[in-house]
LONU-664480 format. One record per residue: residue in one letter; residue number from 1; x, z, y of N, C-alpha, C in turn. Coordinates in nm, 2 decimals. Each point is the difference from the previous one (the first is absolute). Layout:
  rest   nr   neast     nup  nnorth  caeast    caup  canorth   ceast     cup  cnorth
     a  NUM       X       Z       Y       X       Z        Y       X       Z       Y
...
END
This chain:
  rest   nr   neast     nup  nnorth  caeast    caup  canorth   ceast     cup  cnorth
     d    1   -4.45   -0.78   -2.39    0.11    0.09     0.04    0.06   -0.04    0.14
     d    2    0.01    0.09    0.09    0.04   -0.05     0.13    0.17   -0.02    0.00
     p    3    0.04   -0.11    0.01    0.16   -0.02     0.00    0.08    0.10    0.09
     i    4   -0.06    0.06    0.12    0.07    0.10     0.08    0.05    0.10   -0.08
     m    5   -0.11    0.06   -0.09    0.02    0.14    -0.05    0.06   -0.02   -0.12
     r    6    0.04   -0.13   -0.03    0.09    0.02    -0.16    0.15    0.07    0.03
     p    7    0.04    0.07   -0.08    0.11    0.09     0.00    0.12   -0.14    0.00
     v    8    0.09    0.02    0.06    0.10   -0.13    -0.02    0.10    0.10   -0.07
     f    9    0.08   -0.09   -0.13    0.07    0.07    -0.09    0.16   -0.01    0.09
     g   10    0.02   -0.17    0.00    0.15   -0.02     0.08   -0.02   -0.14    0.06
     l   11    0.13   -0.03    0.02    0.04   -0.09     0.13    0.09   -0.06   -0.02
     q   12   -0.01   -0.13    0.01    0.17   -0.08    -0.03   -0.03   -0.15    0.04
     s   13    0.12   -0.03    0.07    0.04   -0.13     0.06    0.12   -0.01   -0.08
     f   14   -0.02   -0.18    0.01    0.15   -0.01    -0.05    0.02   -0.14    0.10
     t   15    0.15    0.01    0.02    0.05   -0.07     0.07    0.16   -0.04   -0.02
     e   16    0.05   -0.14    0.06    0.09   -0.05    -0.06    0.09   -0.06    0.14
     k   17    0.12    0.05    0.00    0.08    0.00     0.14   -0.08    0.01    0.12
     g   18   -0.05    0.11   -0.01   -0.07    0.07     0.13   -0.19   -0.06    0.01
     k   19    0.00   -0.08   -0.07   -0.11   -0.07     0.03   -0.14    0.01   -0.14
     p   20   -0.12    0.03    0.05   -0.12    0.00    -0.10    0.01   -0.07   -0.09
     t   21    0.02   -0.01   -0.15   -0.02   -0.09    -0.07   -0.15    0.02   -0.06
     v   22   -0.07    0.07    0.04   -0.13    0.07    -0.07   -0.07    0.10    0.12
     p   23   -0.13   -0.01    0.00   -0.06    0.09     0.12    0.00    0.16   -0.06
     p   24    0.03    0.08    0.08   -0.02    0.10    -0.07   -0.12    0.03   -0.07
     f   25   -0.04    0.10   -0.06   -0.09    0.02    -0.06   -0.01    0.17   -0.10
     g   26   -0.14    0.02    0.01   -0.01    0.15    -0.04   -0.06   -0.04   -0.14
     i   27   -0.01    0.16   -0.09   -0.02   -0.01    -0.11   -0.11    0.11    0.00
     t   28   -0.13   -0.02   -0.02   -0.09    0.10    -0.05   -0.05    0.09   -0.12
     t   29    0.01    0.11    0.01   -0.05    0.07    -0.13   -0.10    0.09    0.00
     p   30   -0.13    0.01   -0.08   -0.08    0.09     0.03    0.06    0.18   -0.02
     a   31   -0.06    0.08    0.03    0.00    0.12     0.04    0.02    0.05   -0.16
     h   32    0.07    0.08   -0.05    0.06    0.04    -0.14   -0.03    0.16    0.01
     n   33   -0.13    0.01   -0.10    0.00    0.15     0.04   -0.13   -0.02   -0.14
     v   34   -0.04    0.17   -0.02   -0.07    0.03    -0.11   -0.14   -0.06    0.01
     f   35   -0.05   -0.08    0.09   -0.12   -0.03     0.04   -0.02   -0.15   -0.07
     s   36    0.14   -0.09    0.02   -0.01   -0.13    -0.08   -0.03   -0.01   -0.14
     k   37   -0.08   -0.05   -0.05   -0.03   -0.05    -0.13    0.11   -0.06   -0.05
     e   38    0.08   -0.08    0.06    0.13   -0.07    -0.05    0.09    0.10   -0.04
     e   39    0.02    0.07    0.14    0.13    0.14    -0.02   -0.04    0.08   -0.14
     l   40   -0.16    0.04   -0.01   -0.03    0.10    -0.11    0.03   -0.08   -0.12
     l   41   -0.02   -0.14   -0.03    0.03   -0.07    -0.12    0.12   -0.03   -0.02
     r   42    0.11   -0.01    0.11    0.15   -0.02    -0.03    0.06    0.17   -0.05
     l   43   -0.05    0.11    0.07    0.04    0.11    -0.05   -0.07    0.05   -0.13
     n   44   -0.10   -0.02   -0.02   -0.05    0.03    -0.15    0.04   -0.09   -0.12
     t   45    0.01   -0.12    0.03    0.08   -0.08    -0.13    0.11    0.01   -0.04
     h   46    0.10    0.04    0.15    0.15    0.03     0.00    0.04    0.12   -0.01
     h   47   -0.07    0.07    0.06    0.06    0.14    -0.01   -0.10    0.13   -0.02
     a   48   -0.08   -0.03   -0.09   -0.11    0.09    -0.05    0.07    0.13   -0.07
     g   49   -0.06    0.10    0.08    0.06    0.18    -0.04    0.14    0.00    0.11
     a   50    0.04   -0.08    0.07    0.10    0.05     0.08   -0.03   -0.01    0.15
     f   51   -0.11    0.05    0.01   -0.05    0.04     0.12   -0.15    0.06    0.02
     e   52   -0.04    0.09    0.10   -0.13    0.02     0.04   -0.06   -0.05    0.12
     i   53   -0.12    0.02   -0.02   -0.06   -0.04     0.15   -0.10    0.12    0.02
     d   54    0.04    0.05    0.18   -0.04    0.11     0.03   -0.06   -0.07    0.14
     g   55   -0.16   -0.05    0.01   -0.05   -0.04     0.11    0.07   -0.14    0.05
     a   56    0.05    0.01    0.12    0.08   -0.14     0.02    0.14   -0.02   -0.06
     f   57    0.05    0.11   -0.06    0.13    0.02     0.00    0.06   -0.04   -0.16
     l   58    0.11   -0.06   -0.02    0.05   -0.03    -0.13    0.11    0.13    0.01
     v   59   -0.01    0.06   -0.12    0.06    0.09    -0.03    0.09    0.02   -0.11
     n   60    0.10    0.06    0.01    0.13   -0.03    -0.10   -0.05    0.15   -0.08
     p   61   -0.06    0.03   -0.13   -0.01    0.07    -0.09    0.08    0.10    0.00
     i   62    0.15   -0.05    0.00    0.11    0.11    -0.01    0.03    0.06    0.12
     t   63    0.03   -0.08    0.09    0.00    0.09     0.14   -0.10    0.02    0.10
     k   64   -0.10   -0.02   -0.02   -0.13    0.05     0.07    0.02   -0.07    0.11
     f   65    0.11   -0.12    0.07    0.04   -0.05     0.11   -0.11   -0.13   -0.01
     a   66   -0.11    0.02    0.13   -0.13   -0.11     0.01    0.10   -0.07    0.12
     i   67   -0.10   -0.14   -0.04    0.01   -0.12     0.10   -0.10   -0.05    0.01
     q   68   -0.02   -0.11    0.13   -0.12   -0.05     0.02    0.02   -0.14   -0.06
     p   69    0.10   -0.07    0.06   -0.01   -0.14    -0.04    0.10    0.00   -0.19
     t   70   -0.05   -0.11   -0.05    0.06    0.00    -0.13    0.11   -0.08    0.01
     r   71    0.02   -0.07    0.11    0.16   -0.08     0.00    0.05    0.03    0.13
     g   72    0.13   -0.01    0.00    0.11    0.02     0.14    0.13    0.04   -0.03
     f   73    0.09    0.05    0.06    0.09    0.01     0.01    0.06    0.14   -0.02
     g   74    0.13    0.05   -0.04    0.00    0.13    -0.06   -0.10    0.08   -0.06
     d   75    0.00    0.13    0.03   -0.10    0.06    -0.06    0.04    0.07   -0.13
     f   76    0.13    0.02   -0.03    0.04    0.02    -0.17   -0.07    0.09   -0.05
     d   77   -0.06    0.11    0.08   -0.10    0.06    -0.10   -0.11   -0.04   -0.09
     m   78   -0.01   -0.12    0.02   -0.11   -0.09    -0.02    0.07   -0.08   -0.12
     f   79    0.11    0.01   -0.02    0.05   -0.08    -0.15   -0.06    0.00   -0.10
     g   80   -0.01   -0.11   -0.10   -0.09    0.01    -0.12   -0.13    0.05    0.01
     t   81   -0.06   -0.03    0.14   -0.13   -0.01    -0.02   -0.11   -0.13    0.00
     g   82    0.10   -0.09    0.03   -0.10   -0.14     0.05    0.00   -0.03    0.12
     y   83    0.09    0.07    0.08    0.01    0.00     0.17    0.16   -0.10    0.00
     t   84   -0.05   -0.10    0.07    0.12   -0.13    -0.02    0.02   -0.05    0.14
     n   85    0.10   -0.08    0.01    0.04   -0.01     0.11   -0.04   -0.18    0.02
     i   86   -0.07   -0.01   -0.09    0.00   -0.19    -0.03   -0.14   -0.04    0.06
     p   87   -0.02   -0.08    0.16   -0.09   -0.02     0.02   -0.10   -0.08   -0.04
     e   88   -0.11    0.03    0.00   -0.09   -0.16    -0.03   -0.05   -0.08    0.09
     v   89    0.09   -0.11    0.04   -0.03   -0.10     0.07   -0.15   -0.05   -0.01
     s   90   -0.08   -0.02    0.13   -0.13   -0.07    -0.02    0.02   -0.11    0.09
     s   91    0.07   -0.01    0.07    0.01   -0.15     0.06    0.13    0.03    0.11
     t   92    0.00   -0.14    0.04    0.13   -0.02     0.10   -0.08   -0.07    0.13
     f   93    0.05    0.01    0.12   -0.04   -0.06     0.10    0.13   -0.01    0.12
     t   94   -0.01   -0.15    0.07    0.06   -0.01     0.08   -0.02    0.07    0.14
     l   95    0.12    0.07    0.07    0.01    0.06     0.14    0.01   -0.08    0.10
     e   96   -0.08    0.02    0.10    0.00   -0.07     0.13    0.08    0.05    0.04
     e   97    0.06   -0.07    0.14    0.11    0.05     0.09   -0.06    0.11    0.07
     d   98    0.04    0.10    0.02    0.02    0.13     0.10   -0.12    0.09   -0.10
     t   99   -0.01   -0.01   -0.14   -0.10    0.06    -0.06    0.08    0.15    0.00
     v  100   -0.13    0.11    0.00    0.06    0.12     0.01   -0.02    0.07   -0.16
     l  101    0.10    0.07   -0.06   -0.04    0.01    -0.15    0.00    0.16    0.03
     f  102   -0.08    0.10   -0.08    0.00    0.21    -0.02    0.00   -0.02   -0.13
     c  103    0.16    0.04    0.00    0.03    0.06    -0.18    0.00    0.17    0.02
     a  104   -0.08    0.07   -0.07    0.07    0.13     0.00   -0.01    0.07   -0.16
     s  105    0.00    0.13   -0.02    0.01    0.03    -0.11   -0.15    0.05   -0.02
     d  106   -0.05    0.04   -0.10   -0.14    0.01    -0.01   -0.07    0.12    0.04
     g  107    0.11    0.10    0.04   -0.05    0.15     0.08   -0.09   -0.06    0.12
     v  108    0.08   -0.10    0.08   -0.04   -0.06     0.15   -0.15   -0.02   -0.03
     f  109   -0.03   -0.10   -0.12   -0.13   -0.06    -0.01   -0.14    0.11   -0.09
     d  110    0.06    0.11    0.00   -0.10    0.12    -0.05   -0.11    0.00    0.11
     e  111   -0.09    0.01   -0.05   -0.13   -0.02     0.11    0.01    0.12    0.10
     h  112    0.08    0.13   -0.03   -0.01    0.09     0.09    0.10    0.02    0.10
     v  113    0.10   -0.09   -0.02    0.10   -0.06     0.12   -0.03   -0.09    0.09
     w  114   -0.03   -0.12   -0.09   -0.06   -0.14     0.06   -0.11   -0.07   -0.07
     k  115   -0.10   -0.02    0.05   -0.11   -0.09    -0.07    0.10   -0.16    0.04
     d  116   -0.08   -0.09   -0.06    0.05   -0.13    -0.01   -0.05   -0.07    0.11
     d  117   -0.14    0.04    0.06   -0.05   -0.06     0.15    0.08    0.05    0.10
     e  118    0.06    0.14   -0.01    0.05    0.05     0.15    0.16   -0.05   -0.02
     l  119    0.06   -0.02   -0.14    0.15   -0.08     0.01    0.00   -0.14    0.10
     v  120   -0.14   -0.07   -0.05    0.00   -0.12     0.07   -0.04   -0.02    0.13
     t  121   -0.07    0.12    0.05   -0.04    0.04     0.12    0.12    0.02    0.10
     f  122    0.11    0.08   -0.07    0.10    0.05     0.07    0.12   -0.13    0.01
     f  123    0.02   -0.05   -0.08    0.07   -0.14     0.04   -0.05   -0.13    0.08
     d  124   -0.17   -0.01   -0.03   -0.03   -0.08     0.11    0.00    0.04    0.16
     q  125    0.01    0.12    0.04    0.02    0.06     0.09    0.14   -0.03    0.05
     y  126    0.10   -0.02   -0.09    0.11   -0.02     0.07    0.05   -0.17    0.00
     a  127   -0.08   -0.05   -0.09    0.04   -0.17    -0.03   -0.08   -0.05    0.12
     k  128   -0.12    0.05    0.08   -0.05   -0.05     0.10    0.07   -0.01    0.15
     q  129    0.11    0.09   -0.01    0.08    0.02     0.12    0.11   -0.13    0.01
     g  130   -0.01   -0.09   -0.10    0.07   -0.13     0.01    0.14    0.02   -0.04
     s  131    0.11   -0.04    0.11    0.11    0.01     0.01    0.06    0.13    0.01
     r  132   -0.09    0.12    0.03    0.06    0.13     0.02    0.01    0.06   -0.13
     f  133   -0.09   -0.09   -0.11    0.03    0.08    -0.14    0.11   -0.01   -0.06
     r  134    0.08    0.16    0.01    0.14   -0.02    -0.05   -0.03    0.08   -0.13
     t  135    0.07   -0.04   -0.12   -0.04    0.05    -0.13    0.11    0.14    0.00
     e  136    0.08    0.04    0.07    0.05    0.12    -0.02   -0.09    0.10    0.09
     v  137   -0.06   -0.04    0.11   -0.09    0.11     0.07   -0.13    0.02   -0.08
     v  138   -0.04   -0.08   -0.05   -0.13   -0.01    -0.06    0.03    0.09   -0.13
     t  139    0.14   -0.02   -0.08    0.05    0.08    -0.12    0.00    0.14    0.01
     e  140    0.06    0.03    0.13    0.01    0.15     0.06   -0.12    0.06    0.02
     l  141   -0.11   -0.07    0.05   -0.14    0.06     0.04   -0.06    0.04   -0.13
     l  142    0.03   -0.14   -0.11   -0.10    0.04    -0.11    0.07    0.11   -0.13
     y  143    0.12    0.03    0.05    0.08    0.09    -0.08   -0.03    0.13    0.05
     k  144   -0.02    0.01    0.11   -0.01    0.12     0.07   -0.16    0.05   -0.03
     e  145   -0.10   -0.06    0.07   -0.15    0.00    -0.07   -0.05    0.06   -0.16
     t  146    0.10   -0.10   -0.08   -0.01    0.03    -0.15    0.06    0.11   -0.02
     l  147    0.10    0.07    0.06    0.07    0.12    -0.04   -0.11    0.14    0.08
     d  148   -0.06   -0.04    0.12   -0.09    0.04     0.02   -0.11    0.07   -0.06
     r  149   -0.08   -0.12   -0.07   -0.10   -0.01    -0.09    0.04    0.07   -0.14
     s  150    0.09   -0.01    0.00    0.07    0.04    -0.16   -0.01    0.19   -0.01
     l  151    0.07    0.01    0.11    0.03    0.13     0.04   -0.17    0.08    0.05
     a  152   -0.08   -0.06    0.04   -0.09    0.09     0.09   -0.09    0.03   -0.14
     g  153    0.02   -0.11   -0.10   -0.08    0.00    -0.12    0.02    0.11   -0.15
     g  154    0.17    0.04    0.05    0.05    0.06    -0.10    0.07   -0.09   -0.11
     y  155    0.01   -0.14    0.01    0.06   -0.06    -0.08    0.10   -0.04    0.05
     v  156    0.13    0.01   -0.13    0.12   -0.04     0.05    0.08   -0.07   -0.08
     d  157   -0.09   -0.07   -0.12    0.05   -0.11    -0.07    0.07   -0.11    0.06
END
């Protein structure tokens, strides 16, 4: 696996009296969806009969609400199906100074909105600007482009 393409779940920095005691580090977690053998095993072992699968979606058989990830935050309609907010931590890694992390909801990572290589290219073009790379500018540009792509495709999740 390319470490650049692994989704990052979190970032932690420990400080004492304003000075770092541990370098900032990130946490990686695999994609949680119904295509993961481990996720299917977890769901079938602990929540058999509490969910349905329809293509790429985990479905609540009572509400018929469907969602692609099997882990996340919110989504009350998935209560009782095995959908959980507990991540599976794969590894941790130390972050170098000036590291750029991109964190977003699953809707941004849907292939009809952004493909992984498109996101890498998008960020790379701004990172090459060096000192002109401003987080708030790139964030605003990414937001506008993501919204345009979503609405153009009729996708409003």
